[in-house]
All heavy atoms as TSV, in Angstrom:
chain	resi	resn	atom	element	x	y	z
A	1	MET	N	N	0.824	-1.186	0.000
A	1	MET	CA	C	0.000	0.000	0.000
A	1	MET	C	C	0.872	1.256	0.000
A	1	MET	O	O	0.585	2.194	-0.718
A	1	MET	CB	C	-0.923	0.003	1.214
A	1	MET	CG	C	-1.822	1.220	1.254
A	1	MET	SD	S	-3.092	1.099	2.475
A	1	MET	CE	C	-2.482	2.219	3.689
A	2	ASN	N	N	1.935	1.261	0.787
A	2	ASN	CA	C	2.795	2.435	0.836
A	2	ASN	C	C	3.444	2.721	-0.512
A	2	ASN	O	O	3.664	3.876	-0.854
A	2	ASN	CB	C	3.870	2.270	1.902
A	2	ASN	CG	C	3.281	2.304	3.297
A	2	ASN	OD1	O	2.237	2.909	3.515
A	2	ASN	ND2	N	3.934	1.641	4.225
A	3	GLU	N	N	3.747	1.663	-1.272
A	3	GLU	CA	C	4.345	1.858	-2.580
A	3	GLU	C	C	3.382	2.549	-3.522
A	3	GLU	O	O	3.779	3.406	-4.318
A	3	GLU	CB	C	4.782	0.512	-3.186
A	3	GLU	CG	C	5.864	-0.192	-2.408
A	3	GLU	CD	C	5.323	-1.040	-1.268
A	3	GLU	OE1	O	4.102	-1.255	-1.198
A	3	GLU	OE2	O	6.131	-1.470	-0.442
A	4	VAL	N	N	2.105	2.205	-3.432
A	4	VAL	CA	C	1.095	2.818	-4.285
A	4	VAL	C	C	0.946	4.299	-3.949
A	4	VAL	O	O	0.890	5.147	-4.844
A	4	VAL	CB	C	-0.260	2.081	-4.146
A	4	VAL	CG1	C	-1.352	2.807	-4.902
A	4	VAL	CG2	C	-0.135	0.651	-4.613
A	5	VAL	N	N	0.907	4.616	-2.667
A	5	VAL	CA	C	0.787	6.014	-2.243
A	5	VAL	C	C	2.001	6.806	-2.708
A	5	VAL	O	O	1.866	7.920	-3.219
A	5	VAL	CB	C	0.603	6.101	-0.711
A	5	VAL	CG1	C	0.669	7.540	-0.239
A	5	VAL	CG2	C	-0.702	5.458	-0.292
A	6	LEU	N	N	3.188	6.246	-2.555
A	6	LEU	CA	C	4.403	6.923	-2.988
A	6	LEU	C	C	4.399	7.141	-4.501
A	6	LEU	O	O	4.737	8.232	-4.980
A	6	LEU	CB	C	5.634	6.122	-2.566
A	6	LEU	CG	C	6.980	6.728	-2.912
A	6	LEU	CD1	C	7.184	8.034	-2.159
A	6	LEU	CD2	C	8.084	5.750	-2.590
A	7	LEU	N	N	4.007	6.135	-5.248
A	7	LEU	CA	C	3.964	6.240	-6.705
A	7	LEU	C	C	2.955	7.297	-7.151
A	7	LEU	O	O	3.246	8.117	-8.025
A	7	LEU	CB	C	3.622	4.883	-7.316
A	7	LEU	CG	C	3.589	4.824	-8.836
A	7	LEU	CD1	C	4.982	5.070	-9.396
A	7	LEU	CD2	C	3.056	3.483	-9.294
A	8	LEU	N	N	1.784	7.313	-6.546
A	8	LEU	CA	C	0.770	8.302	-6.911
A	8	LEU	C	C	1.196	9.714	-6.530
A	8	LEU	O	O	0.946	10.664	-7.278
A	8	LEU	CB	C	-0.570	7.949	-6.254
A	8	LEU	CG	C	-1.257	6.701	-6.790
A	8	LEU	CD1	C	-2.512	6.397	-5.988
A	8	LEU	CD2	C	-1.586	6.845	-8.262
A	9	THR	N	N	1.850	9.859	-5.385
A	9	THR	CA	C	2.352	11.176	-4.980
A	9	THR	C	C	3.404	11.676	-5.962
A	9	THR	O	O	3.381	12.843	-6.371
A	9	THR	CB	C	2.936	11.103	-3.562
A	9	THR	OG1	O	1.926	10.637	-2.668
A	9	THR	CG2	C	3.439	12.454	-3.106
A	10	LEU	N	N	4.315	10.815	-6.345
A	10	LEU	CA	C	5.335	11.179	-7.324
A	10	LEU	C	C	4.696	11.566	-8.650
A	10	LEU	O	O	5.095	12.556	-9.288
A	10	LEU	CB	C	6.313	10.019	-7.516
A	10	LEU	CG	C	7.436	10.246	-8.513
A	10	LEU	CD1	C	8.356	11.369	-8.027
A	10	LEU	CD2	C	8.211	8.961	-8.727
A	11	PHE	N	N	3.701	10.840	-9.067
A	11	PHE	CA	C	2.984	11.119	-10.312
A	11	PHE	C	C	2.326	12.495	-10.257
A	11	PHE	O	O	2.417	13.283	-11.213
A	11	PHE	CB	C	1.950	10.013	-10.543
A	11	PHE	CG	C	1.284	10.064	-11.883
A	11	PHE	CD1	C	2.015	9.975	-13.045
A	11	PHE	CD2	C	-0.090	10.193	-11.969
A	11	PHE	CE1	C	1.388	10.014	-14.282
A	11	PHE	CE2	C	-0.720	10.231	-13.197
A	11	PHE	CZ	C	0.022	10.147	-14.362
A	12	ILE	N	N	1.697	12.826	-9.149
A	12	ILE	CA	C	1.041	14.125	-8.983
A	12	ILE	C	C	2.062	15.251	-9.061
A	12	ILE	O	O	1.847	16.264	-9.739
A	12	ILE	CB	C	0.267	14.169	-7.649
A	12	ILE	CG1	C	-0.943	13.248	-7.719
A	12	ILE	CG2	C	-0.147	15.584	-7.299
A	12	ILE	CD1	C	-1.594	12.996	-6.376
A	13	VAL	N	N	3.180	15.090	-8.365
A	13	VAL	CA	C	4.218	16.128	-8.355
A	13	VAL	C	C	4.808	16.306	-9.754
A	13	VAL	O	O	5.010	17.442	-10.213
A	13	VAL	CB	C	5.319	15.786	-7.322
A	13	VAL	CG1	C	6.510	16.694	-7.467
A	13	VAL	CG2	C	4.742	15.871	-5.919
A	14	LEU	N	N	5.067	15.206	-10.447
A	14	LEU	CA	C	5.628	15.307	-11.797
A	14	LEU	C	C	4.672	15.986	-12.764
A	14	LEU	O	O	5.101	16.768	-13.632
A	14	LEU	CB	C	6.012	13.916	-12.307
A	14	LEU	CG	C	7.246	13.295	-11.671
A	14	LEU	CD1	C	7.460	11.880	-12.184
A	14	LEU	CD2	C	8.470	14.149	-11.912
A	15	ILE	N	N	3.400	15.724	-12.652
A	15	ILE	CA	C	2.421	16.401	-13.506
A	15	ILE	C	C	2.421	17.897	-13.225
A	15	ILE	O	O	2.410	18.717	-14.153
A	15	ILE	CB	C	1.010	15.809	-13.312
A	15	ILE	CG1	C	0.941	14.421	-13.927
A	15	ILE	CG2	C	-0.049	16.711	-13.929
A	15	ILE	CD1	C	-0.350	13.686	-13.649
A	16	GLY	N	N	2.449	18.261	-11.954
A	16	GLY	CA	C	2.473	19.677	-11.596
A	16	GLY	C	C	3.697	20.385	-12.148
A	16	GLY	O	O	3.594	21.484	-12.721
A	17	PHE	N	N	4.856	19.770	-11.984
A	17	PHE	CA	C	6.074	20.398	-12.486
A	17	PHE	C	C	6.138	20.390	-14.012
A	17	PHE	O	O	6.700	21.303	-14.617
A	17	PHE	CB	C	7.310	19.734	-11.890
A	17	PHE	CG	C	7.549	20.119	-10.469
A	17	PHE	CD1	C	7.605	19.150	-9.484
A	17	PHE	CD2	C	7.693	21.442	-10.106
A	17	PHE	CE1	C	7.813	19.510	-8.158
A	17	PHE	CE2	C	7.907	21.818	-8.785
A	17	PHE	CZ	C	7.957	20.840	-7.810
A	18	SER	N	N	5.540	19.398	-14.651
A	18	SER	CA	C	5.538	19.391	-16.113
A	18	SER	C	C	4.702	20.539	-16.666
A	18	SER	O	O	5.024	21.098	-17.712
A	18	SER	CB	C	5.015	18.055	-16.646
A	18	SER	OG	O	3.608	17.961	-16.492
A	19	ARG	N	N	3.651	20.920	-15.955
A	19	ARG	CA	C	2.826	22.061	-16.383
A	19	ARG	C	C	3.650	23.341	-16.380
A	19	ARG	O	O	3.505	24.176	-17.269
A	19	ARG	CB	C	1.617	22.248	-15.472
A	19	ARG	CG	C	0.699	21.039	-15.346
A	19	ARG	CD	C	-0.109	20.756	-16.591
A	19	ARG	NE	N	0.638	19.934	-17.510
A	19	ARG	CZ	C	0.386	19.839	-18.817
A	19	ARG	NH1	N	-0.589	20.497	-19.359
A	19	ARG	NH2	N	1.112	19.072	-19.589
A	20	ILE	N	N	4.529	23.480	-15.391
A	20	ILE	CA	C	5.383	24.666	-15.300
A	20	ILE	C	C	6.474	24.598	-16.372
A	20	ILE	O	O	6.733	25.578	-17.082
A	20	ILE	CB	C	6.014	24.774	-13.895
A	20	ILE	CG1	C	4.923	24.916	-12.836
A	20	ILE	CG2	C	6.981	25.944	-13.825
A	20	ILE	CD1	C	5.406	24.706	-11.417
A	21	TYR	N	N	7.091	23.439	-16.505
A	21	TYR	CA	C	8.190	23.259	-17.462
A	21	TYR	C	C	7.726	23.505	-18.891
A	21	TYR	O	O	8.427	24.121	-19.701
A	21	TYR	CB	C	8.765	21.849	-17.329
A	21	TYR	CG	C	9.873	21.553	-18.300
A	21	TYR	CD1	C	11.153	22.060	-18.104
A	21	TYR	CD2	C	9.638	20.762	-19.417
A	21	TYR	CE1	C	12.171	21.806	-18.994
A	21	TYR	CE2	C	10.648	20.496	-20.327
A	21	TYR	CZ	C	11.908	21.016	-20.114
A	21	TYR	OH	O	12.917	20.767	-21.002
A	22	LEU	N	N	6.523	23.040	-19.228
A	22	LEU	CA	C	5.989	23.216	-20.580
A	22	LEU	C	C	5.356	24.588	-20.785
A	22	LEU	O	O	4.822	24.876	-21.850
A	22	LEU	CB	C	4.960	22.116	-20.876
A	22	LEU	CG	C	5.530	20.698	-20.926
A	22	LEU	CD1	C	4.416	19.682	-21.045
A	22	LEU	CD2	C	6.521	20.556	-22.065
A	23	ARG	N	N	5.406	25.408	-19.745
A	23	ARG	CA	C	4.875	26.774	-19.775
A	23	ARG	C	C	3.391	26.820	-20.115
A	23	ARG	O	O	2.907	27.707	-20.802
A	23	ARG	CB	C	5.676	27.637	-20.738
A	23	ARG	CG	C	7.109	27.790	-20.311
A	23	ARG	CD	C	7.867	28.702	-21.196
A	23	ARG	NE	N	9.250	28.780	-20.709
A	23	ARG	CZ	C	10.126	29.603	-21.214
A	23	ARG	NH1	N	9.797	30.411	-22.180
A	23	ARG	NH2	N	11.350	29.624	-20.725
A	24	VAL	N	N	2.676	25.835	-19.604
A	24	VAL	CA	C	1.226	25.815	-19.753
A	24	VAL	C	C	0.575	26.594	-18.617
A	24	VAL	O	O	-0.468	27.224	-18.806
A	24	VAL	CB	C	0.710	24.349	-19.783
A	24	VAL	CG1	C	-0.799	24.297	-19.913
A	24	VAL	CG2	C	1.374	23.578	-20.903
A	25	HIS	N	N	1.207	26.567	-17.432
A	25	HIS	CA	C	0.708	27.275	-16.259
A	25	HIS	C	C	1.865	27.967	-15.553
A	25	HIS	O	O	3.024	27.574	-15.702
A	25	HIS	CB	C	0.040	26.307	-15.265
A	25	HIS	CG	C	-1.205	25.677	-15.784
A	25	HIS	ND1	N	-2.387	26.354	-15.912
A	25	HIS	CD2	C	-1.453	24.424	-16.216
A	25	HIS	CE1	C	-3.305	25.537	-16.395
A	25	HIS	NE2	N	-2.762	24.362	-16.600
A	26	TYR	N	N	1.520	28.978	-14.771
A	26	TYR	CA	C	2.507	29.618	-13.903
A	26	TYR	C	C	2.739	28.729	-12.686
A	26	TYR	O	O	1.911	27.867	-12.356
A	26	TYR	CB	C	2.016	30.988	-13.435
A	26	TYR	CG	C	1.904	32.008	-14.546
A	26	TYR	CD1	C	0.662	32.489	-14.942
A	26	TYR	CD2	C	3.046	32.493	-15.174
A	26	TYR	CE1	C	0.559	33.429	-15.956
A	26	TYR	CE2	C	2.952	33.432	-16.184
A	26	TYR	CZ	C	1.700	33.898	-16.574
A	26	TYR	OH	O	1.611	34.813	-17.568
A	27	ALA	N	N	3.851	28.955	-12.007
A	27	ALA	CA	C	4.152	28.185	-10.791
A	27	ALA	C	C	3.076	28.402	-9.739
A	27	ALA	O	O	2.714	27.470	-9.017
A	27	ALA	CB	C	5.516	28.575	-10.245
A	28	SER	N	N	2.539	29.612	-9.666
A	28	SER	CA	C	1.478	29.887	-8.687
A	28	SER	C	C	0.227	29.060	-8.980
A	28	SER	O	O	-0.481	28.644	-8.057
A	28	SER	CB	C	1.141	31.382	-8.670
A	28	SER	OG	O	0.692	31.800	-9.947
A	29	ASP	N	N	-0.058	28.814	-10.257
A	29	ASP	CA	C	-1.201	27.970	-10.610
A	29	ASP	C	C	-1.001	26.540	-10.121
A	29	ASP	O	O	-1.922	25.913	-9.582
A	29	ASP	CB	C	-1.411	27.943	-12.130
A	29	ASP	CG	C	-1.760	29.293	-12.717
A	29	ASP	OD1	O	-2.186	30.179	-11.950
A	29	ASP	OD2	O	-1.600	29.462	-13.938
A	30	ALA	N	N	0.213	26.016	-10.327
A	30	ALA	CA	C	0.495	24.649	-9.895
A	30	ALA	C	C	0.443	24.540	-8.370
A	30	ALA	O	O	-0.117	23.578	-7.828
A	30	ALA	CB	C	1.862	24.205	-10.413
A	31	LEU	N	N	1.009	25.532	-7.677
A	31	LEU	CA	C	0.955	25.511	-6.214
A	31	LEU	C	C	-0.482	25.628	-5.707
A	31	LEU	O	O	-0.852	24.977	-4.723
A	31	LEU	CB	C	1.814	26.631	-5.636
A	31	LEU	CG	C	3.321	26.431	-5.769
A	31	LEU	CD1	C	4.062	27.674	-5.283
A	31	LEU	CD2	C	3.767	25.208	-5.007
A	32	ALA	N	N	-1.285	26.429	-6.379
A	32	ALA	CA	C	-2.697	26.542	-5.994
A	32	ALA	C	C	-3.417	25.214	-6.212
A	32	ALA	O	O	-4.249	24.808	-5.395
A	32	ALA	CB	C	-3.374	27.649	-6.789
A	33	GLY	N	N	-3.084	24.521	-7.288
A	33	GLY	CA	C	-3.681	23.207	-7.536
A	33	GLY	C	C	-3.274	22.182	-6.498
A	33	GLY	O	O	-4.099	21.394	-6.027
A	34	PHE	N	N	-1.976	22.190	-6.129
A	34	PHE	CA	C	-1.503	21.301	-5.074
A	34	PHE	C	C	-2.210	21.607	-3.755
A	34	PHE	O	O	-2.644	20.700	-3.042
A	34	PHE	CB	C	0.006	21.430	-4.859
A	34	PHE	CG	C	0.848	20.847	-5.954
A	34	PHE	CD1	C	1.999	21.485	-6.356
A	34	PHE	CD2	C	0.509	19.660	-6.573
A	34	PHE	CE1	C	2.803	20.963	-7.353
A	34	PHE	CE2	C	1.287	19.116	-7.568
A	34	PHE	CZ	C	2.440	19.778	-7.969
A	35	SER	N	N	-2.351	22.885	-3.452
A	35	SER	CA	C	-2.996	23.295	-2.198
A	35	SER	C	C	-4.468	22.902	-2.182
A	35	SER	O	O	-4.968	22.404	-1.164
A	35	SER	CB	C	-2.866	24.806	-1.999
A	35	SER	OG	O	-1.525	25.177	-1.927
A	36	ALA	N	N	-5.148	23.117	-3.283
A	36	ALA	CA	C	-6.567	22.756	-3.361
A	36	ALA	C	C	-6.755	21.244	-3.231
A	36	ALA	O	O	-7.662	20.776	-2.539
A	36	ALA	CB	C	-7.167	23.253	-4.671
A	37	GLY	N	N	-5.891	20.488	-3.885
A	37	GLY	CA	C	-5.979	19.031	-3.789
A	37	GLY	C	C	-5.691	18.534	-2.383
A	37	GLY	O	O	-6.379	17.640	-1.875
A	38	PHE	N	N	-4.689	19.114	-1.744
A	38	PHE	CA	C	-4.355	18.729	-0.371
A	38	PHE	C	C	-5.497	19.073	0.578
A	38	PHE	O	O	-5.867	18.277	1.437
A	38	PHE	CB	C	-3.060	19.420	0.067
A	38	PHE	CG	C	-2.629	19.046	1.449
A	38	PHE	CD1	C	-2.076	17.799	1.697
A	38	PHE	CD2	C	-2.779	19.927	2.502
A	38	PHE	CE1	C	-1.674	17.433	2.970
A	38	PHE	CE2	C	-2.390	19.585	3.782
A	38	PHE	CZ	C	-1.840	18.336	4.019
A	39	LEU	N	N	-6.079	20.257	0.406
A	39	LEU	CA	C	-7.210	20.667	1.239
A	39	LEU	C	C	-8.396	19.719	1.045
A	39	LEU	O	O	-9.074	19.344	2.002
A	39	LEU	CB	C	-7.611	22.105	0.918
A	39	LEU	CG	C	-8.755	22.675	1.735
A	39	LEU	CD1	C	-8.376	22.746	3.209
A	39	LEU	CD2	C	-9.129	24.050	1.207
A	40	TRP	N	N	-8.635	19.300	-0.190
A	40	TRP	CA	C	-9.727	18.375	-0.481
A	40	TRP	C	C	-9.514	17.037	0.239
A	40	TRP	O	O	-10.451	16.468	0.813
A	40	TRP	CB	C	-9.833	18.161	-1.980
A	40	TRP	CG	C	-10.975	17.293	-2.389
A	40	TRP	CD1	C	-10.900	16.021	-2.858
A	40	TRP	CD2	C	-12.369	17.632	-2.346
A	40	TRP	NE1	N	-12.161	15.548	-3.114
A	40	TRP	CE2	C	-13.081	16.518	-2.801
A	40	TRP	CE3	C	-13.065	18.766	-1.959
A	40	TRP	CZ2	C	-14.466	16.505	-2.886
A	40	TRP	CZ3	C	-14.451	18.747	-2.044
A	40	TRP	CH2	C	-15.129	17.632	-2.505
A	41	VAL	N	N	-8.291	16.542	0.236
A	41	VAL	CA	C	-7.983	15.287	0.933
A	41	VAL	C	C	-8.189	15.442	2.435
A	41	VAL	O	O	-8.792	14.580	3.088
A	41	VAL	CB	C	-6.543	14.826	0.615
A	41	VAL	CG1	C	-6.111	13.694	1.530
A	41	VAL	CG2	C	-6.432	14.398	-0.834
A	42	VAL	N	N	-7.707	16.541	3.010
A	42	VAL	CA	C	-7.848	16.773	4.452
A	42	VAL	C	C	-9.320	16.863	4.843
A	42	VAL	O	O	-9.751	16.266	5.833
A	42	VAL	CB	C	-7.078	18.050	4.872
A	42	VAL	CG1	C	-7.427	18.462	6.282
A	42	VAL	CG2	C	-5.587	17.829	4.726
A	43	ILE	N	N	-10.108	17.572	4.057
A	43	ILE	CA	C	-11.543	17.695	4.355
A	43	ILE	C	C	-12.214	16.322	4.309
A	43	ILE	O	O	-13.019	15.980	5.182
A	43	ILE	CB	C	-12.221	18.670	3.376
A	43	ILE	CG1	C	-11.791	20.103	3.687
A	43	ILE	CG2	C	-13.739	18.544	3.425
A	43	ILE	CD1	C	-12.220	21.122	2.654
A	44	ASN	N	N	-11.880	15.524	3.309
A	44	ASN	CA	C	-12.498	14.204	3.197
A	44	ASN	C	C	-12.070	13.263	4.316
A	44	ASN	O	O	-12.875	12.455	4.788
A	44	ASN	CB	C	-12.212	13.595	1.825
A	44	ASN	CG	C	-13.094	14.194	0.770
A	44	ASN	OD1	O	-14.308	14.034	0.809
A	44	ASN	ND2	N	-12.500	14.909	-0.148
A	45	ILE	N	N	-10.818	13.345	4.746
A	45	ILE	CA	C	-10.368	12.530	5.881
A	45	ILE	C	C	-11.109	12.950	7.149
A	45	ILE	O	O	-11.448	12.127	7.986
A	45	ILE	CB	C	-8.841	12.644	6.052
A	45	ILE	CG1	C	-8.143	11.903	4.917
A	45	ILE	CG2	C	-8.391	12.106	7.400
A	45	ILE	CD1	C	-6.646	12.109	4.867
A	46	TRP	N	N	-11.386	14.237	7.280
A	46	TRP	CA	C	-12.114	14.747	8.444
A	46	TRP	C	C	-13.592	14.345	8.393
A	46	TRP	O	O	-14.193	14.038	9.425
A	46	TRP	CB	C	-11.971	16.271	8.498
A	46	TRP	CG	C	-12.628	16.901	9.661
A	46	TRP	CD1	C	-12.176	16.930	10.942
A	46	TRP	CD2	C	-13.882	17.595	9.663
A	46	TRP	NE1	N	-13.055	17.612	11.728
A	46	TRP	CE2	C	-14.114	18.036	10.977
A	46	TRP	CE3	C	-14.809	17.894	8.675
A	46	TRP	CZ2	C	-15.255	18.740	11.320
A	46	TRP	CZ3	C	-15.937	18.607	9.016
A	46	TRP	CH2	C	-16.150	19.018	10.334
A	47	VAL	N	N	-14.186	14.312	7.206
A	47	VAL	CA	C	-15.618	14.033	7.064
A	47	VAL	C	C	-15.930	12.535	7.159
A	47	VAL	O	O	-16.986	12.155	7.673
A	47	VAL	CB	C	-16.140	14.614	5.724
A	47	VAL	CG1	C	-17.514	14.082	5.371
A	47	VAL	CG2	C	-16.149	16.128	5.783
A	48	LEU	N	N	-15.043	11.688	6.677
A	48	LEU	CA	C	-15.315	10.247	6.607
A	48	LEU	C	C	-15.765	9.629	7.925
A	48	LEU	O	O	-16.777	8.915	7.951
A	48	LEU	CB	C	-14.106	9.498	6.047
A	48	LEU	CG	C	-14.292	8.003	5.851
A	48	LEU	CD1	C	-15.403	7.714	4.849
A	48	LEU	CD2	C	-12.997	7.370	5.397
A	49	PRO	N	N	-15.095	9.870	9.069
A	49	PRO	CA	C	-15.570	9.264	10.319
A	49	PRO	C	C	-16.969	9.750	10.715
A	49	PRO	O	O	-17.756	8.994	11.288
A	49	PRO	CB	C	-14.546	9.706	11.363
A	49	PRO	CG	C	-13.352	10.113	10.608
A	49	PRO	CD	C	-13.819	10.561	9.273
A	50	ARG	N	N	-17.296	10.983	10.383
A	50	ARG	CA	C	-18.627	11.510	10.707
A	50	ARG	C	C	-19.698	10.847	9.858
A	50	ARG	O	O	-20.794	10.565	10.329
A	50	ARG	CB	C	-18.638	13.024	10.526
A	50	ARG	CG	C	-17.882	13.702	11.659
A	50	ARG	CD	C	-17.226	14.977	11.227
A	50	ARG	NE	N	-16.443	15.555	12.312
A	50	ARG	CZ	C	-15.223	15.212	12.629
A	50	ARG	NH1	N	-14.612	14.248	11.973
A	50	ARG	NH2	N	-14.585	15.797	13.618
A	51	VAL	N	N	-19.393	10.580	8.598
A	51	VAL	CA	C	-20.340	9.870	7.731
A	51	VAL	C	C	-20.534	8.447	8.235
A	51	VAL	O	O	-21.662	7.937	8.265
A	51	VAL	CB	C	-19.848	9.874	6.268
A	51	VAL	CG1	C	-20.687	8.961	5.408
A	51	VAL	CG2	C	-19.845	11.290	5.714
A	52	GLU	N	N	-19.442	7.800	8.646
A	52	GLU	CA	C	-19.550	6.443	9.179
A	52	GLU	C	C	-20.421	6.407	10.431
A	52	GLU	O	O	-21.231	5.510	10.605
A	52	GLU	CB	C	-18.166	5.877	9.490
A	52	GLU	CG	C	-17.361	5.528	8.262
A	52	GLU	CD	C	-15.975	5.020	8.593
A	52	GLU	OE1	O	-15.462	5.340	9.691
A	52	GLU	OE2	O	-15.405	4.312	7.756
A	53	ARG	N	N	-20.247	7.393	11.313
A	53	ARG	CA	C	-21.078	7.442	12.522
A	53	ARG	C	C	-22.538	7.708	12.184
A	53	ARG	O	O	-23.434	7.139	12.783
A	53	ARG	CB	C	-20.569	8.530	13.483
A	53	ARG	CG	C	-19.672	7.962	14.554
A	53	ARG	CD	C	-19.352	8.982	15.615
A	53	ARG	NE	N	-18.198	9.752	15.135
A	53	ARG	CZ	C	-18.072	11.059	15.211
A	53	ARG	NH1	N	-18.988	11.789	15.767
A	53	ARG	NH2	N	-16.996	11.647	14.753
A	54	PHE	N	N	-22.782	8.578	11.221
A	54	PHE	CA	C	-24.146	8.934	10.838
A	54	PHE	C	C	-24.875	7.752	10.212
A	54	PHE	O	O	-26.031	7.493	10.505
A	54	PHE	CB	C	-24.132	10.121	9.872
A	54	PHE	CG	C	-25.486	10.544	9.411
A	54	PHE	CD1	C	-26.336	11.227	10.268
A	54	PHE	CD2	C	-25.916	10.258	8.135
A	54	PHE	CE1	C	-27.595	11.627	9.858
A	54	PHE	CE2	C	-27.174	10.641	7.710
A	54	PHE	CZ	C	-28.018	11.335	8.573
A	55	THR	N	N	-24.185	7.010	9.342
A	55	THR	CA	C	-24.820	5.883	8.658
A	55	THR	C	C	-24.709	4.581	9.430
A	55	THR	O	O	-25.346	3.594	9.067
A	55	THR	CB	C	-24.189	5.672	7.268
A	55	THR	OG1	O	-22.803	5.386	7.420
A	55	THR	CG2	C	-24.395	6.885	6.389
A	56	ARG	N	N	-23.877	4.577	10.474
A	56	ARG	CA	C	-23.618	3.380	11.289
A	56	ARG	C	C	-23.060	2.221	10.457
A	56	ARG	O	O	-23.317	1.055	10.719
A	56	ARG	CB	C	-24.882	2.938	12.018
A	56	ARG	CG	C	-25.344	3.947	13.034
A	56	ARG	CD	C	-26.459	3.401	13.882
A	56	ARG	NE	N	-26.832	4.385	14.879
A	56	ARG	CZ	C	-28.020	4.960	14.944
A	56	ARG	NH1	N	-28.962	4.628	14.096
A	56	ARG	NH2	N	-28.277	5.849	15.867
A	57	GLU	N	N	-22.308	2.564	9.414
A	57	GLU	CA	C	-21.644	1.574	8.575
A	57	GLU	C	C	-20.177	1.957	8.432
A	57	GLU	O	O	-19.830	3.128	8.422
A	57	GLU	CB	C	-22.275	1.522	7.182
A	57	GLU	CG	C	-23.683	0.989	7.169
A	57	GLU	CD	C	-24.241	0.918	5.765
A	57	GLU	OE1	O	-23.449	0.945	4.805
A	57	GLU	OE2	O	-25.458	0.852	5.630
A	58	THR	N	N	-19.327	0.957	8.298
A	58	THR	CA	C	-17.914	1.207	8.070
A	58	THR	C	C	-17.679	1.286	6.576
A	58	THR	O	O	-18.063	0.387	5.835
A	58	THR	CB	C	-17.049	0.095	8.677
A	58	THR	OG1	O	-17.333	0.031	10.072
A	58	THR	CG2	C	-15.581	0.375	8.471
A	59	ILE	N	N	-17.041	2.364	6.148
A	59	ILE	CA	C	-16.743	2.551	4.738
A	59	ILE	C	C	-15.368	1.961	4.468
A	59	ILE	O	O	-14.379	2.337	5.094
A	59	ILE	CB	C	-16.784	4.035	4.357
A	59	ILE	CG1	C	-18.186	4.595	4.620
A	59	ILE	CG2	C	-16.372	4.241	2.912
A	59	ILE	CD1	C	-18.293	6.081	4.480
A	60	THR	N	N	-15.289	1.020	3.536
A	60	THR	CA	C	-14.036	0.377	3.200
A	60	THR	C	C	-13.275	1.278	2.241
A	60	THR	O	O	-13.820	1.719	1.234
A	60	THR	CB	C	-14.288	-0.990	2.532
A	60	THR	OG1	O	-15.130	-1.755	3.388
A	60	THR	CG2	C	-12.990	-1.720	2.285
A	61	THR	N	N	-12.016	1.547	2.559
A	61	THR	CA	C	-11.211	2.384	1.678
A	61	THR	C	C	-10.749	1.608	0.473
A	61	THR	O	O	-10.682	0.372	0.484
A	61	THR	CB	C	-9.984	2.935	2.434
A	61	THR	OG1	O	-9.213	1.830	2.891
A	61	THR	CG2	C	-10.411	3.791	3.619
A	62	VAL	N	N	-10.389	2.303	-0.567
A	62	VAL	CA	C	-9.930	1.673	-1.804
A	62	VAL	C	C	-8.597	0.984	-1.579
A	62	VAL	O	O	-8.345	-0.093	-2.087
A	62	VAL	CB	C	-9.822	2.713	-2.925
A	62	VAL	CG1	C	-9.235	2.103	-4.174
A	62	VAL	CG2	C	-11.174	3.320	-3.206
A	63	LEU	N	N	-7.723	1.580	-0.790
A	63	LEU	CA	C	-6.395	1.031	-0.537
A	63	LEU	C	C	-6.365	0.197	0.735
A	63	LEU	O	O	-5.477	0.336	1.561
A	63	LEU	CB	C	-5.363	2.160	-0.461
A	63	LEU	CG	C	-5.160	2.959	-1.733
A	63	LEU	CD1	C	-4.246	4.134	-1.489
A	63	LEU	CD2	C	-4.629	2.078	-2.842
A	64	ALA	N	N	-7.323	-0.687	0.892
A	64	ALA	CA	C	-7.381	-1.540	2.075
A	64	ALA	C	C	-6.205	-2.529	2.050
A	64	ALA	O	O	-5.750	-2.944	0.977
A	64	ALA	CB	C	-8.688	-2.299	2.119
A	65	ASP	N	N	-5.706	-2.883	3.238
A	65	ASP	CA	C	-4.593	-3.824	3.312
A	65	ASP	C	C	-4.955	-5.199	2.776
A	65	ASP	O	O	-4.198	-5.823	2.068
A	65	ASP	CB	C	-4.094	-3.948	4.758
A	65	ASP	CG	C	-3.380	-2.690	5.217
A	65	ASP	OD1	O	-2.841	-1.975	4.356
A	65	ASP	OD2	O	-3.368	-2.438	6.421
A	66	ASP	N	N	-6.140	-5.668	3.141
A	66	ASP	CA	C	-6.585	-6.981	2.694
A	66	ASP	C	C	-8.019	-6.872	2.214
A	66	ASP	O	O	-8.954	-6.916	3.021
A	66	ASP	CB	C	-6.467	-8.001	3.842
A	66	ASP	CG	C	-6.719	-9.416	3.366
A	66	ASP	OD1	O	-6.833	-9.641	2.131
A	66	ASP	OD2	O	-6.801	-10.303	4.224
A	67	PRO	N	N	-8.246	-6.733	0.912
A	67	PRO	CA	C	-9.604	-6.529	0.399
A	67	PRO	C	C	-10.521	-7.749	0.614
A	67	PRO	O	O	-11.724	-7.623	0.513
A	67	PRO	CB	C	-9.410	-6.253	-1.080
A	67	PRO	CG	C	-8.009	-6.589	-1.397
A	67	PRO	CD	C	-7.253	-6.682	-0.116
A	68	ALA	N	N	-9.951	-8.924	0.927
A	68	ALA	CA	C	-10.774	-10.115	1.123
A	68	ALA	C	C	-11.517	-10.104	2.451
A	68	ALA	O	O	-12.463	-10.840	2.648
A	68	ALA	CB	C	-9.896	-11.367	1.030
A	69	GLU	N	N	-11.091	-9.247	3.398
A	69	GLU	CA	C	-11.722	-9.222	4.724
A	69	GLU	C	C	-13.054	-8.547	4.700
A	69	GLU	O	O	-13.366	-7.633	4.086
A	69	GLU	CB	C	-10.803	-8.512	5.731
A	69	GLU	CG	C	-9.616	-9.341	6.057
A	69	GLU	CD	C	-8.740	-8.660	7.108
A	69	GLU	OE1	O	-9.045	-7.532	7.537
A	69	GLU	OE2	O	-7.748	-9.259	7.495
């Protein structure tokens, strides 16, 4: 699981820097995109336990350690 997270993080960073390198976006645009994406992840991590409590069901994450359980 950690390898997948590391690979996806590297992929995100490379896409952001490629936008700057290819002069498609300014550096501030890429940083704003990184910030917005990070904020979205933080908000969802904060909301997920509240949704689980409200629905009284456990939500299985996509990157579960053992999907057979």
